[in-house]
C-alpha positions in Angstrom: -15.8 -1.7 -27.6 -12.5 -1.0 -25.9 -13.3 2.7 -25.0 -15.5 1.9 -22.0 -12.9 -0.5 -20.6 -10.2 2.2 -21.0 -12.4 4.7 -19.2 -12.9 2.3 -16.3 -9.1 1.7 -16.2 -8.4 5.4 -16.2 -10.6 5.8 -13.1 -9.1 2.7 -11.4 -5.5 3.7 -11.9 -6.1 7.5 -11.3 -2.8 9.4 -11.3 -0.7 6.3 -11.8 -1.1 6.5 -15.6 -2.6 8.5 -18.3 -4.8 7.1 -21.0 -5.3 8.9 -24.3 -7.7 8.2 -27.1 -6.7 9.3 -30.5 -8.9 9.6 -33.6 -6.5 8.2 -36.2 -8.6 9.6 -39.0 -8.1 13.1 -37.7 -4.5 12.5 -36.6 -3.2 10.6 -39.6 0.4 11.9 -39.1 0.5 10.7 -35.5 -0.9 7.3 -36.5 1.8 7.0 -39.2 4.6 7.9 -36.8 3.5 5.0 -34.5 2.8 2.6 -37.4 -0.9 2.2 -36.5 -2.6 0.4 -39.3 -5.6 -1.2 -37.7 -8.1 -0.2 -35.0 -8.1 -0.8 -32.1 -4.4 -0.4 -31.5 -3.1 0.2 -28.0 0.3 1.7 -27.5 1.8 1.3 -24.1 4.6 3.9 -23.5 6.4 3.4 -20.2 8.5 6.2 -18.6 11.5 3.9 -19.0 11.9 1.3 -21.6 10.5 0.7 -25.1 6.9 1.4 -26.2 4.9 -1.8 -26.9 1.9 -2.1 -29.3 -1.1 -4.3 -28.9 -3.3 -4.7 -31.9 -7.0 -5.8 -31.7 -9.5 -5.7 -28.9 -8.3 -6.8 -25.5 -10.4 -7.7 -22.4 -10.1 -5.7 -19.2 -8.2 -8.5 -17.6 -5.6 -8.6 -20.5 -5.3 -4.8 -20.4 -4.7 -4.8 -16.7 -2.0 -7.5 -17.2 -0.3 -5.5 -19.9 -0.5 -2.3 -17.7 1.1 -4.1 -14.8 3.8 -5.7 -16.9 4.7 -2.8 -19.2 3.7 0.4 -17.4 3.7 -0.3 -13.7 6.1 -3.2 -13.0 6.9 -3.8 -9.4 
């Protein structure tokens, strides 16, 4: 449900940010490190500042807001 939105956002933002999709069943250690317990979980990791986690499905509008606030503040 969220994957197509993330693909659209990856195209829209281009080189401004990188979006990764991780299969937590295959990458259980990575999921454990970040404390991922439910799917979908979205981890926003800014170049400067603290990572922030969003748990649950988000709309494209909400994802764009989060990207602007956490990853690409003006």
